[in-house]
N, C-alpha and C positions, 0 to 999 in steps of 0.2 A: 341661580338667579342673580342678576346684578344687584348690588347694594343700592338702597334708596339714598340719593344725595340731598333730598329735601327741596329740590328746585321746583317741584310742582306747587309749592306754597305760593310762589310768585305769580302763578296763574290763577290763584284764588280758589283752589280746591284741595280737599284733604282725602286721604285714602286710609283704609283700615283693612286688616286681614284677620279673619276669624279662623283660627287654626284648630278649633274643636271639631272633631270628626262627628258627623251626624250618624246616630245609631237609631235603630227602631225602638228599642226599649232601654230605659235606665231604671235601676231598682235601688231603693234605699230603705233602711229599717233601723230601729233603735237597737242597742246592744243585745237585748234579750232575744231579738228575732233576726239577727244578722245572718244566721245560717239560711233562713228562708229567702232572704234577698239574694244571697249567693247562688242558691239552688235555682231560683227563678231566672237569674241571669244566664246560667248554663242551659236551662230548659228552653228559653226563648232567644238564645244567642244575643243577649244584650250585655249591658255593663252594670256592674255592682258598684255603687258609690259608697265610699267608706267615711268621708268626712265633709264638713261644710266648705273646706278649702278646694274641693274638686269642682271643676266646671265641666259642663257637658251640654251637648245639643242632641235632642232626641225627639222622636215623634210622640212617644208616650212615656211619661214618668209614673212609676208605680211606687207608692210609699206604703210600707207595712208597719203598723203600729198597734200596740196594746194600750195606748193612752199615756205611756211614759215618753219623756224626751220629745214632746210634741214641738217645742220651740226649736230643737235641733233640726227636726224634719222640715219645719217651715223654712228655716234658713237654707237648707239644701234645696228645697223647692224654688226658692227665690233666686238661687244661683244657677239653676238649670234653665236653658232655653227649650221650651217644649210646647207642642200644640195642645196636648191633653194630659191631665193628671188624674190618676186613679188612686184612691186611698183605701186600703184594705184594713178595716177596723176589726182586730182580733178580740173576740169576747165582749163586744159592746155594740150598741145600736149606732148606725151611721149618724143619726141626728146629734149624738153626743159630741162629735168632732166637727160637725158642719161649720161651726163658727171659726175654727182654725184654718179650714181649707175651703173658703166660700166658692172658689171657682172650680173645684174638683168634684168628680163623681166619687161618692163614698159608698162602700159596700161592706155590710156586716158579715163577719165570719165567725161561726161558733168556735169557742175555745177548746176544741178537741186536741188531743195530743197524738203524736206519731203520724202514721200514714194517712189517717182521715183528715187531719189538718192540712197536710200537704196537698191532698186531692182537692179539697175545697179551694185552697189558695190558687192552685194551678188552673182549676176550672174558671175562677173569677177573672184571671188574666186572659185565658184563652177566649173568653166571651168578648173581649175587647179587640180581638183579632178577626178579620174576615175569615170565614170558614175555609176559603181556598188557600189561605196562607198557613193554616195549622196542619202540620204533618206529624202524625204519630207513626213511629217506625214499625214496620212489620217484622216481628221477631220469630225466628224458627227456633223452637226449644227442643234440643236433642237430649234424650234421656232414656234410661232403661225402664221398662214396664214394672220392674220389681221395686222401683223407687216412687211409683205413682201415688201410693197412699200418703206419703209425707210431702209430696210435691203439690198435689192438687189443691189444698187449702191456699197455698201461695199463688198458684195459677189463677184461682178464682178471684183472689184479692187484686192481682195485677190487672185482670180484666174488668172487674166490677168497680174498683176504687181508683184505678189509674188509667183506665181506658186503653190499655195496650192491646194491640192486635197480635195475639199469640197463636202460632200454628203448633198444635200438639197432636201427634199422630193418633193418640187414643180417641180423640173426639173431633178431629178436624178433617179426616179423610172420608169423603162420601162413600156410602155403601156401594159396592160393586166396582170401585176404582182399583186400578192396579197400584199396589203399594210403592214399588220401586219408581215408577214413572211419576206418580203424584209427589213423592218425596223429592225427586230431582227437580220437578217443576217449582215446588214451594221453596226449596233452598235457593234456586235461581232467582226467585221473585223477592226474597226477603231482604231487608235492610241490615239486619243484625242476626248473627247466628250465635245462640247461647248454648254451649255444651255443658251439660251437667255430669261432671266426673264422679264416679263412685266405683266400688268393687264390682257391682252388678253391670255398670256401663262398660267396664273394662273387658267383660266377657260377652258383650252384645255385638253380634255381627251387624245389626241395623245401626247402632251408634257409630261403629267404625265406617259403615257405608255413608252415613250422613256427614260425618266429619271429613271424610275423603272428598265428597262432592264440594263442600264448603271451601276446603283448602284449594281444590283445583280451580274453583271459580273466583278465588281471591276475595272471598267475602270478609266483611268485618266480623271477626270472631272474638267472642268473650268466653271465658272459662270459669265455672264455679265448681268447687269440689265439696261434696257432701261429707266425705269421711277421710280426706287426705290422700285419696287415690290419685295418682297422676293420670292425665289424659293421654290419648295416643301420642306417640313420639313426635309426630309432625305438628302437634299443638303445644308441646311442652315449652316452647320459647315464649309463649304468651303468659303474662302474669295471671295467675288464678286467684280468685277470692275464695278462701277456705272457711267454710261454715263453722267447723270445730274450733279453729283459731279465733274466729270472731266471737264465738260464744265464750271462749276462755277469757277474752279481754272484757267481755260484757256479760258476766254470769247472771245478771238479772233477766236476760232475754231467754224466753223459752226456745226450744229447738225450732219451732215453726216461725217465731219472730225472727230468729237469726237467719233462717232461709230467706224470708221476705226481705230483710235488710240487705243481705248479700246480693239478692237478685236486683234490688234497686240500685245498689252500688255498681254492679256489673253492667247494668243497662244505662247508667248515667252517661251523658255526652262527654263528661270529663273523666270517665273511667279509663283504665289502661289497657283495654282490649285493643286488638290491632288487626290490620289487614296484613295477611301473610302472603 
């Protein structure tokens, strides 16, 4: 672009350029809840604001607060150009913060910890988005039947609390259907392919069959290892999330909690799964 020489001023008009990119969502939170703002930005393909010095233009600004640093969040809100502001009040009634954000919609969120808090926060933001714009990925979960006893509590949590659409052969194939054809069709239709690696999966012909189809169709493949066992050779170039290593780093987690956290990390839009 040519440089402006200022000559337009002699004609009696001024120009300005707004370089801030318009985004659908911007998220901000106090230090205690910063991770929630970052996760929401990943989930809804938005932008996470880290300080009052940042400027942004967005269709919806979401502020996450537990009542601390309200003045900081107000300054962030004043610096952002937005059509709508949503305030998520963690552990308090919306009326408590109504005075601070008089033009915003305030929603109360119970102060649960862990997955339940994330589920409530995600649902509150999703309700501000037209249903046609909310897309939950269809996930094909490839696993050995021998691992189902320890996997199904996590599968139930992902479905019930996170609303994920999971295809699991044990309960997703209609009676009378041909297994091979239905598996091929479901892998072809999925958005993400999650391979659960284990000693049992390594000896399963169905797991190998499913992984081969996903590889051939160049699906977005994510790998989670239950016991350190490597996945099939053609999936070993994909970074795997190891449940045992995760539990060693966080010994306070039960094995079931570690599997759930590993699945959430593997299915995150920011995870290192890849298209092969």
